[in-house]
C-alpha angles and dihedrals in degrees: 000000000000111000110246121225118231112258122232088243129021122215112264114276091004118120124221089250092052091049091049089050090051093050091047091053090050092049089055092048104036107019128248094265090069096051129077121181111206099230103143135052087229087074091060101088123150093223116179141260095277094046106027124189117224101207103081146345108300090202093052115183090176125040112323090245098039092108101035132165121224091209142351120225125186111201117207099209145350092283090058091051091051092049091051091048090050091052091047091053091051095050105027093240110155119229127212110198119206132174107208101342095238098117085138117194092012101070105291112225095332120127121236090227113053112233094037117135112244113223107211096205095173104055097078104006095069108124129135096222099186143357110192114195097188093051094034096228143112136210115215144174123233095267097059108110128201088251091052094053093044090052090049090055091049095045092049095046091245099122090092088059107033137031128188126214115244135194123224094287125042099209099077128101116264090215095043095048091049093050089053088051092243124173141225134191112250123085085276091059099127097080099189090051088055098050122098123188130001133205113212136182104218123216087259090060092248119134119233132184117202134220114000087350087078088070113078123241108247089232097069117171110237112239095005121135115254093252090055095052116107116258122249105269092239096049094098094037104054116031101190106060115171133322127006112003105235105170093096094060090064093059118094084351145117100224102104149345116261116223103169138013138184119226131190117235125209117248110236102270094217095243141026139193127176124199145182127219114193115210110200107208133044090228088060088076092090094054093043094053092047089052091050098052100070091038092054095043090049091047093238081126095057102182137044101279126191137218104208124194115236093250093058090059092040091052091052089054102042147356117267090252088066090065103036141018091219108065093166097077133054116264114256130226095267091052092047090051090051092050091050090050094047093048094041090236137123129248082255123031123198118207119192141148142217123221134196138041117337097261090055093047092048092051092048093047093052090057094044094048094046091049096049092043086077087077107086110240097012112150130199129216140177118205094258088060093058110069100162118122116263092014110183088214090063089049093050089044087068097040095052091055094049100261110138120230136176096211096110088067087080097073091062087068092060085115129031113275085014118207131159150199123206118225107193119182123171120235137182115257086254128126096223093049092046092050093048093046093048093047092049096048094043092050092050092046090055091047087057090050092247133121121251107244114171154126140211112228110201118224125181095280106356142042129235103218103205111196111190108211102198119190142159106258091203091056106083093193091054091047090055091048092050091050091047090048098055093044091049093047091052091057093041093053094044089061087061093045092254113141129189120244097206136003154178124280092249095063105031092108093048093052094045087054090057089060086072107139113150098005096316093301090158092062093040092052091050091050091049089056090044094054092046098052098030105035093167093049095229103140115083101316111209096019108153090356094296111134128189120228092261089071124063100224092203088061097040103042117099112232 
């Protein structure tokens, strides 16, 4: 047996002997080269998006080591995952599964409960198992990134047949982003809607396939392990199968560890055109959103378009110090107007795309342009009409056709030592709601001494309002202000009935408490399921504010 080092922090209610026993069992199953015990502060390095660290939250709004792993283990296959789960059940060591560890703005790879063992599912389990052209789908492991799959399509001359949908940054896990219910910007932008079939290791160690994957393929391989058996041929084509639909309970949850997932790909639409509409005044937001609603419902707006505030585009193009000599106060209206003038942009900027043969695109564009022309001063651009360096339109031109980029990383460096939290409330596609939500979030940002940087991402019938809370992680006063800001915004928005769709580790409990209909029955139901399928409470305790019975939530929740 390899002697285990003592971690900086042990899991709660786990003795040093029990932790050593757990690590020894994992050494036997996985091999020492795939295990790192976090035993020294030198291992706690913030890293960056390209080279993430797996020990803690790189964008720490609390102490750097507040959410700290005791060890990081990278299983090689399903059997390794099952062996780790078995050892966790025997010793009570909590596990925190991640895919790539780039859950940026929401906690990165850090565990909610310090001392948990981070399972780095993506390091070794990173295979593209299938790309099916006829069915327009893929089957991937947790470590497959959007960039990986795009490159596979290019290398295999499939880009002329299939596109994938990508989020703002191409380095994230397809599986991980989907399980967090992330979004992209093509017509396939709702990633969970576009998945079909999951393979999950349950807290018991059993392996389950969902939907049509629960039905065996007739061509079973005699003597093969379940994970090596071929999938039912309909598993990636029809995601519901028979009986209760369970896929949703594995999203943003702590009920299992995903090892494979099917994902629909978008057939090449046969034509594409991106565009930018600049909207001159902040008060035009109401009219713009009310124009968007019928266009989106009627699918004239085919993709997931965005209305980006001027400072989001400005931050992609330059640091704050480029625009002002005083980076310690929010920019005022005169400064925002000057930035918009210098960048030839509006106070709001709408990025959308047209798909299909040219006659279809032309017809769609005529309706879009006529509709937005009702906004005084609105201007319309195609990418070839914007020649400035670092144009956001050229960046979105790639994103909206499923080509991954890393350009959005630049806005995080708006301030020195740039870090960020995402605050992500949902709103109706309604001008009054959008105006109220924007006014509220901007006012609170300014109270915290921070700039409002944000975007509205337009779904079919709602908008994800993504507020980018950018702060200097080496400035303790700014960290406290950022933490105050997100906590205050959660309560403010709850009073209006606006809930967040996704959040950072530090405020998961607070947001779960806002989903409080009928004496918090939603949370209680989730905890009932948790205790039934994970009686030892080993998988991601506290994830999304759902606590197993081994943890007193009143003691563990962060207020």
